[in-house]
C-alpha positions as CSV (number, residue, x, y, z in Angstrom):
1,M,-15.3,-19.2,1.8
2,S,-18.2,-20.3,4.0
3,E,-19.4,-18.4,7.0
4,E,-18.5,-21.4,9.2
5,S,-14.9,-21.5,8.0
6,I,-14.6,-17.7,8.5
7,E,-15.9,-18.0,12.1
8,K,-13.3,-20.8,12.8
9,M,-10.6,-18.4,11.6
10,M,-11.8,-15.3,13.4
11,I,-10.2,-15.7,16.9
12,P,-6.6,-16.1,15.7
13,V,-7.1,-13.7,12.8
14,Q,-8.5,-10.9,14.9
15,R,-5.6,-11.3,17.3
16,A,-3.2,-11.3,14.4
17,V,-4.7,-8.3,12.8
18,F,-4.4,-6.3,16.0
19,E,-0.8,-7.4,16.6
20,E,0.4,-6.8,13.0
21,Y,-1.8,-4.0,11.8
22,W,-3.6,-2.7,14.9
23,H,-7.1,-1.3,14.0
24,V,-5.9,0.4,10.8
25,L,-7.4,-2.2,8.4
26,D,-10.8,-2.1,10.0
27,I,-10.9,1.7,10.1
28,G,-9.6,1.9,6.6
29,L,-12.2,-0.5,5.2
30,I,-9.6,-3.0,4.1
31,V,-10.4,-6.0,6.3
32,P,-13.7,-6.1,8.3
33,N,-14.0,-6.8,12.0
34,L,-16.3,-9.8,12.1
35,E,-16.4,-10.4,15.8
36,S,-20.1,-9.3,15.9
37,K,-22.9,-8.6,13.5
38,W,-23.0,-4.9,14.6
39,S,-19.3,-4.3,13.7
40,S,-19.8,-6.1,10.4
41,W,-23.0,-4.0,9.7
42,F,-21.2,-0.8,10.6
43,F,-18.3,-1.7,8.3
44,N,-20.7,-2.2,5.4
45,L,-22.5,1.1,6.2
46,R,-19.3,3.1,6.2
47,A,-18.2,1.4,2.9
48,L,-21.5,2.3,1.3
49,L,-21.4,5.9,2.4
50,S,-17.8,6.3,1.3
51,G,-18.4,4.8,-2.1
52,V,-21.5,6.9,-2.8
53,T,-19.7,10.1,-1.7
54,M,-16.6,9.3,-3.9
55,A,-18.7,8.4,-6.9
56,L,-20.9,11.6,-6.7
57,M,-18.1,14.0,-6.0
58,A,-15.7,12.4,-8.6
59,G,-18.4,12.9,-11.2
60,N,-19.0,16.4,-10.0
61,F,-15.3,17.4,-10.4
62,L,-15.1,15.7,-13.8
63,Y,-18.1,17.8,-14.9
64,T,-16.4,20.9,-13.6
65,C,-13.2,19.9,-15.5
66,I,-15.1,19.5,-18.8
67,A,-17.1,22.7,-18.3
68,H,-13.9,24.8,-17.7
69,A,-11.6,23.2,-20.3
70,D,-10.5,26.7,-21.4
71,N,-9.1,27.4,-17.9
72,L,-5.9,25.3,-17.5
73,G,-5.6,25.9,-13.7
74,L,-9.2,25.0,-12.9
75,M,-9.3,22.2,-15.4
76,A,-6.1,20.6,-14.1
77,F,-7.2,20.9,-10.5
78,S,-10.7,19.5,-11.0
79,L,-9.4,16.6,-13.1
80,H,-6.9,15.9,-10.3
81,M,-9.6,15.8,-7.7
82,S,-11.8,13.6,-9.9
83,I,-8.9,11.1,-10.5
84,L,-8.2,10.9,-6.8
85,G,-11.8,10.0,-6.2
86,I,-11.8,7.4,-8.9
87,I,-8.6,5.9,-7.4
88,G,-10.1,5.9,-3.9
89,L,-13.4,4.3,-5.2
90,G,-11.4,1.6,-7.1
91,V,-9.4,0.8,-4.0
92,L,-12.6,0.6,-1.9
93,I,-14.4,-1.7,-4.3
94,C,-11.4,-4.0,-4.5
95,S,-11.1,-4.1,-0.7
96,I,-14.8,-4.9,-0.3
97,K,-14.8,-7.5,-3.0
98,D,-11.7,-9.3,-1.6
99,R,-12.4,-8.8,2.1
100,Y,-12.6,-12.5,2.8
101,R,-9.5,-13.1,0.8
102,G,-7.8,-10.5,3.0
103,I,-8.9,-12.4,6.1
104,R,-7.5,-15.6,4.6
105,F,-4.2,-13.9,3.8
106,V,-3.8,-12.6,7.3
107,H,-4.6,-16.0,8.7
108,H,-2.1,-17.7,6.5
109,F,0.7,-15.1,6.5
110,V,0.6,-14.1,10.1
111,V,-1.0,-17.0,12.0
112,Q,0.0,-20.1,10.1
113,M,3.5,-19.0,9.1
114,R,4.4,-18.4,12.7
115,D,3.5,-22.0,13.4
116,H,5.6,-23.3,10.5
117,C,8.7,-21.2,11.1
118,V,10.4,-23.1,13.9
119,Y,13.3,-20.7,14.1
120,A,11.1,-17.6,14.5
121,D,12.1,-17.2,18.1
122,C,15.7,-16.4,17.4
123,E,17.2,-13.0,18.4
124,Y,17.7,-12.0,14.7
125,N,14.0,-12.3,14.0
126,K,13.1,-10.4,17.2
127,E,15.3,-7.6,16.0
128,L,13.7,-7.6,12.6
129,I,10.2,-7.5,14.2
130,K,11.3,-4.7,16.5
131,K,12.6,-2.6,13.6
132,R,9.6,-3.3,11.4
133,G,7.2,-2.3,14.2
134,Q,9.0,1.0,14.6
135,L,8.9,1.7,10.9
136,K,5.2,0.7,10.7
137,R,4.3,3.0,13.5
138,K,6.0,5.9,11.6
139,L,4.1,4.9,8.4
140,A,0.8,4.6,10.2
141,I,1.2,8.2,11.4
142,F,3.0,9.8,8.4
143,W,0.5,9.1,5.6
144,P,-2.7,10.2,7.3
145,V,-1.0,13.2,8.8
146,Y,0.7,14.2,5.6
147,Y,-2.3,13.9,3.4
148,G,-4.6,15.2,6.1
149,L,-2.6,18.3,6.7
150,T,-2.3,18.9,2.9
151,F,-6.1,18.9,2.4
152,V,-6.8,20.8,5.6
153,V,-4.5,23.5,4.3
154,L,-6.3,23.3,1.0
155,I,-9.9,23.4,2.3
156,V,-9.7,25.4,5.5
157,I,-6.6,27.6,5.5
158,S,-6.0,28.5,1.8
159,P,-9.1,30.8,1.6
160,Y,-7.7,32.9,4.4
161,I,-4.3,33.0,2.7
162,D,-5.9,34.0,-0.6
163,S,-7.9,36.8,1.2
164,Y,-4.7,38.0,2.8
165,L,-2.8,38.1,-0.5
166,G,-5.8,39.7,-2.3
167,T,-6.3,36.7,-4.6
168,A,-9.7,35.6,-3.1
169,P,-12.1,34.3,-5.8
170,V,-15.1,36.3,-6.7
171,P,-18.6,34.8,-6.6
172,N,-19.9,33.2,-9.8
173,E,-22.7,35.4,-11.2
174,S,-23.3,33.5,-14.4
175,G,-26.0,31.3,-12.8
176,D,-24.5,28.0,-14.1
177,G,-24.3,26.5,-10.6
178,F,-20.5,26.4,-10.2
179,A,-19.3,27.6,-6.8
180,M,-16.0,29.4,-7.2
181,T,-15.6,30.7,-3.6
182,L,-15.1,27.2,-2.3
183,A,-11.6,25.9,-1.8
184,L,-12.5,23.1,-4.2
185,P,-14.5,24.8,-6.9
186,C,-17.3,22.5,-8.1
187,W,-20.9,22.4,-9.3
188,S,-23.5,22.8,-6.5
189,P,-27.3,22.8,-6.7
190,F,-27.4,25.0,-3.6
191,D,-26.0,28.3,-5.0
192,A,-23.0,28.0,-2.6
193,D,-21.5,31.4,-3.7
194,H,-24.6,33.4,-2.5
195,S,-26.2,31.2,0.2
196,T,-24.7,30.4,3.6
197,F,-26.7,27.2,3.8
198,G,-25.6,26.1,0.4
199,F,-22.0,26.9,1.2
200,I,-22.1,24.9,4.4
201,V,-23.8,21.9,2.7
202,T,-21.4,21.8,-0.2
203,F,-18.4,22.4,2.0
204,A,-19.5,19.4,4.2
205,F,-19.8,17.2,1.1
206,E,-16.2,18.2,0.1
207,L,-14.9,17.4,3.6
208,G,-16.7,14.0,3.4
209,Y,-15.2,13.4,-0.1
210,I,-11.6,14.1,1.2
211,A,-12.2,11.8,4.2
212,A,-13.7,9.1,2.0
213,I,-10.5,9.2,-0.2
214,L,-7.9,9.5,2.6
215,I,-9.2,6.7,4.9
216,P,-9.1,3.7,2.5
217,V,-6.1,5.0,0.5
218,S,-4.0,5.6,3.7
219,A,-5.0,2.2,5.1
220,G,-4.2,0.6,1.8
221,I,-0.8,2.2,1.7
222,F,-0.1,1.0,5.2
223,F,-1.4,-2.5,4.4
224,Y,0.9,-2.7,1.3
225,L,4.0,-1.3,2.9
226,G,3.6,-3.3,6.1
227,N,3.2,-6.5,4.2
228,Q,6.1,-5.8,1.9
229,L,8.3,-5.2,4.9
230,A,7.0,-8.4,6.6
231,I,7.7,-10.5,3.5
232,L,11.2,-9.0,3.2
233,D,11.9,-9.8,6.8
234,H,10.8,-13.4,6.3
235,L,13.2,-13.7,3.3
236,R,16.0,-12.1,5.4
237,L,15.2,-14.5,8.3
238,L,15.3,-17.5,5.9
239,R,18.6,-16.3,4.4
240,H,20.0,-15.8,8.0
241,S,18.9,-19.3,9.1
242,L,20.5,-20.9,6.1
243,G,23.8,-19.3,7.1
244,E,23.3,-20.7,10.6
245,L,22.6,-24.3,9.5
246,D,25.5,-25.8,11.3
247,K,24.7,-24.1,14.5
248,R,21.0,-25.0,14.3
249,A,21.9,-28.7,13.5
250,A,24.2,-28.8,16.4
251,K,21.5,-27.4,18.7
252,L,19.0,-29.9,17.4
253,H,21.5,-32.7,17.9
254,K,22.1,-31.6,21.5
255,S,18.4,-31.7,22.2
256,K,17.8,-35.1,20.5
257,Y,20.9,-36.8,21.7
258,P,21.9,-35.3,25.1
259,G,25.3,-36.3,26.3
260,V,26.4,-37.5,22.9
261,K,29.5,-35.8,21.4
262,I,28.8,-33.9,18.2
263,D,30.5,-35.4,15.1
264,K,29.6,-33.2,12.1
265,Y,30.2,-36.2,9.8
266,S,28.1,-38.7,11.7
267,T,24.7,-40.0,10.5
268,D,23.0,-38.5,13.5
269,F,24.3,-35.0,12.8
270,D,23.4,-35.4,9.1
271,D,19.9,-36.3,10.1
272,C,19.7,-33.1,12.2
273,Y,21.2,-31.1,9.3
274,Y,18.6,-32.5,6.9
275,E,15.7,-31.7,9.3
276,C,16.9,-28.1,9.7
277,L,17.2,-27.8,6.0
278,R,13.7,-29.2,5.5
279,D,12.4,-26.5,7.8
280,N,14.0,-23.9,5.6
281,I,12.4,-25.3,2.5
282,R,9.0,-25.4,4.2
283,H,9.4,-21.8,5.3
284,H,10.3,-20.8,1.7
285,Q,7.2,-22.6,0.4
286,Y,5.0,-20.8,2.9
287,I,6.5,-17.5,1.8
288,L,5.8,-18.2,-1.8
289,K,2.2,-19.2,-1.0
290,A,1.8,-16.0,1.0
291,I,3.2,-13.8,-1.8
292,T,0.9,-15.5,-4.3
293,E,-2.2,-14.8,-2.1
294,Y,-1.0,-11.3,-1.4
295,Q,-0.4,-10.5,-5.0
296,A,-3.9,-11.7,-5.9
297,I,-5.3,-9.3,-3.3
298,M,-3.2,-6.2,-4.1
299,S,-2.6,-6.5,-7.8
300,I,-5.6,-4.4,-8.9
301,P,-5.7,-1.9,-5.9
302,L,-2.0,-1.1,-6.6
303,F,-2.4,-1.0,-10.4
304,I,-5.1,1.7,-10.2
305,P,-2.9,4.3,-8.5
306,F,0.1,3.2,-10.4
307,L,-1.8,3.7,-13.7
308,G,-2.9,7.2,-12.6
309,A,0.3,8.3,-10.9
310,S,2.0,10.0,-13.9
311,M,-1.3,11.9,-14.8
312,L,-1.7,13.1,-11.2
313,I,1.9,14.3,-11.0
314,A,1.6,16.0,-14.3
315,L,-1.8,17.7,-13.3
316,S,-0.1,19.1,-10.2
317,G,2.6,20.6,-12.3
318,A,0.1,21.9,-14.8
319,H,-1.8,23.7,-12.1
320,I,1.4,25.2,-10.7
321,I,2.4,26.8,-14.0
322,S,-1.2,27.9,-14.8
323,D,-2.4,31.5,-14.6
324,D,-4.3,30.7,-11.4
325,P,-3.3,33.5,-8.9
326,K,-4.1,31.4,-5.8
327,V,-0.6,30.8,-4.3
328,A,-1.8,28.6,-1.4
329,K,-3.5,26.1,-3.8
330,K,-0.4,25.9,-5.9
331,I,1.8,25.1,-2.9
332,N,-0.8,22.5,-1.9
333,E,-0.6,20.9,-5.3
334,G,3.2,20.7,-5.0
335,A,2.8,18.9,-1.6
336,V,0.3,16.5,-3.2
337,A,2.7,15.8,-6.1
338,C,5.5,15.2,-3.6
339,G,3.4,12.7,-1.7
340,E,2.5,10.8,-4.9
341,I,6.1,10.7,-6.0
342,L,7.2,9.4,-2.6
343,L,4.5,6.7,-2.7
344,M,5.7,5.6,-6.1
345,V,9.3,5.6,-4.9
346,L,8.5,3.5,-1.9
347,T,6.3,1.1,-3.9
348,C,8.9,0.4,-6.6
349,V,11.9,0.4,-4.2
350,L,10.3,-2.3,-2.0
351,G,9.4,-4.3,-5.1
352,E,13.0,-4.1,-6.2
353,E,14.2,-5.1,-2.8
354,L,11.9,-8.1,-2.8
355,T,13.5,-9.3,-6.0
356,H,17.0,-8.6,-4.6
357,E,16.3,-10.6,-1.4
358,S,14.9,-13.6,-3.4
359,E,18.1,-13.6,-5.5
360,N,20.2,-13.7,-2.4
361,L,18.4,-16.9,-1.3
362,F,19.9,-18.7,-4.2
363,N,23.4,-17.8,-3.0
364,A,22.5,-18.7,0.6
365,F,21.4,-22.2,-0.5
366,Y,24.5,-22.7,-2.6
367,D,26.8,-21.4,0.2
368,T,25.7,-24.2,2.6
369,K,28.4,-26.9,3.0
370,W,26.5,-29.3,0.9
371,Y,29.6,-31.0,-0.5
372,N,30.3,-32.6,2.9
373,R,26.8,-33.9,3.4
374,S,24.8,-37.0,2.4
375,T,23.0,-37.6,-0.8
376,R,19.6,-36.7,0.6
377,V,20.9,-33.4,2.0
378,K,22.4,-32.7,-1.5
379,K,19.0,-33.5,-3.0
380,A,17.3,-31.1,-0.6
381,I,19.8,-28.4,-1.4
382,S,19.1,-29.0,-5.1
383,I,15.4,-28.5,-4.4
384,G,16.1,-25.2,-2.7
385,L,18.3,-24.1,-5.5
386,Y,15.7,-25.0,-8.1
387,M,13.0,-23.1,-6.2
388,T,15.1,-19.9,-5.9
389,T,16.4,-20.0,-9.5
390,Q,13.6,-17.6,-10.6
391,P,13.7,-14.4,-8.6
392,I,10.4,-13.3,-7.0
393,V,8.8,-10.3,-8.8
394,F,5.7,-8.4,-7.6
395,K,3.4,-7.5,-10.5
396,V,0.4,-5.2,-10.4
397,G,-2.5,-5.7,-12.8
398,N,-0.5,-8.8,-14.0
399,L,1.3,-6.3,-16.3
400,V,3.6,-4.0,-14.5
401,T,6.5,-5.2,-12.3
402,L,7.3,-3.1,-9.3
403,N,11.0,-2.2,-9.7
404,N,13.2,0.8,-10.2
405,S,13.0,0.6,-14.0
406,N,9.2,1.1,-14.0
407,L,9.6,3.9,-11.5
408,G,11.6,5.7,-14.2
409,V,8.8,4.9,-16.7
410,V,6.2,6.6,-14.4
411,M,8.4,9.7,-13.9
412,N,9.2,10.0,-17.6
413,S,5.5,9.6,-18.5
414,A,4.7,12.3,-15.9
415,Y,7.3,14.6,-17.4
416,S,6.0,14.1,-20.9
417,T,2.4,14.8,-19.9
418,F,3.5,17.9,-18.0
419,N,5.3,19.1,-21.2
420,L,2.1,18.6,-23.1
421,F,0.2,20.8,-20.6
422,Y,3.0,23.3,-20.7
423,A,3.0,23.5,-24.5
424,T,-0.8,24.1,-24.3
425,Q,-0.3,26.9,-21.8
426,Q,2.4,28.5,-24.0
427,E,0.1,28.5,-27.1
428,K,-2.5,30.4,-25.2
C-alpha cells in the first residue's frame, strides 16, 4: 500500500478506530496512529523498545530454565515466563508487519461496510451496537486489570507474603549470577542478590518485560474479541433483515411510489423486494471480504498463543505441585492459568458462534417467501443459498479451526503435559 493511498484513508480510518476501538490499538501497538510523523515515530520507538526487552528477557528466563532443570518449580516458572515473552514478541512482530493491512481492514470493515449496509440505521442494529459497546468496555478493562493485578501481586506483593510466611528466598552465594531474591528469579550481571543498585536495575527490567508483554497481548485480545463480536452482529443483522424482507420492501415501495396502494404480487413490489434482497447479498459479500481480510491479519497472532496455551496451562500446574514453598507465587500461577483457560474458552466459543450464525443464514435465505416471487428474485435467493451453503469457519495458522472441539484438544493436551510433569515430580 502506497503512502498516498494510506493518507487518503487516514481521516475516516482514524475516526473509525476511535469510535470502534478507542485508543487501545494505538497504545497496544496493533494499529499505528499516522496523523503526524511524531505519532508514527513514537509508535515505532515503543515497538522497538518492547521487542528488544521481550527478546532479551525471554532469552534470560530460558537460560534460567535450562540452568535449573533439576528444580521443577523454578524450571516450570522460568519456562512459563520465557514462553509468555515469546508469545508477546510474536504478536508484536505480526502486528508491526501487518500494520498497514490492519488499517485497510479497519477502513473496509468499519467505514465502507457502514456505507454498503443500507439498513444499518434500524433499531435492531442500534441495540446490537449498544450491547457490543457495553461488552467491549468491560473487555477493555478486564484483561489489563486482570493480568496487571496478577503480575503486580507476583512482583510487588508476593515477596512480602513470603517474608510473612517465612518462605522468603535466600540470596544466591554460588556466584553464578542468578538472582534468587527477586520475585522473578533470573540471571543478572549486576549481582542483584547483594547489590541494591543491581536489584533495582534488574527489577526495572522485569517490570518493563511484564509491561511489554501485557500491552500488546491485552490490545490483541481486545482487537480479536471486539472484531469477532462485530462480525457476529453483522451476521445477526443480516439474518434479521432477511426476516424483515416484506416490511423493508413495503417501506421502499412507499418511498418510491407514494400514494400507490401496495400489492405484494405486483411488478412494482417485486422490484422493491428484489432491490432489498440485493442489498442483503451485497452485505453478505462485504462480510465475507471483511472476514477474509481479518483472518489474514489474525491467523498467525492467534495461532502463536493457541499453540502455546496447553504448555502454559501445564507449566502453571507443574509449578503448583512442585516443592517450591512460595505460596503466593503458586496462587499467582493459578490465576495466570485461569486467565489463559478463559482466553481459550472465549476464543473458541466465539469461533463456534461464528460458524453457527453463518449456518443460520442459509435457513434465513430459504425461509423467505421465494415461492411467490418472480424468476429473478428466485435466482437471487438461489445465489444467497449457494453463498451460505458452506459455513464460515475461522482458522488460525491455516491449520486449526476455532471451535469447541479444538478447545477440548487444547485442554486434553494441557492435562497430558501436566501428567508428564507430575510423573517426573513423583519419580524424584
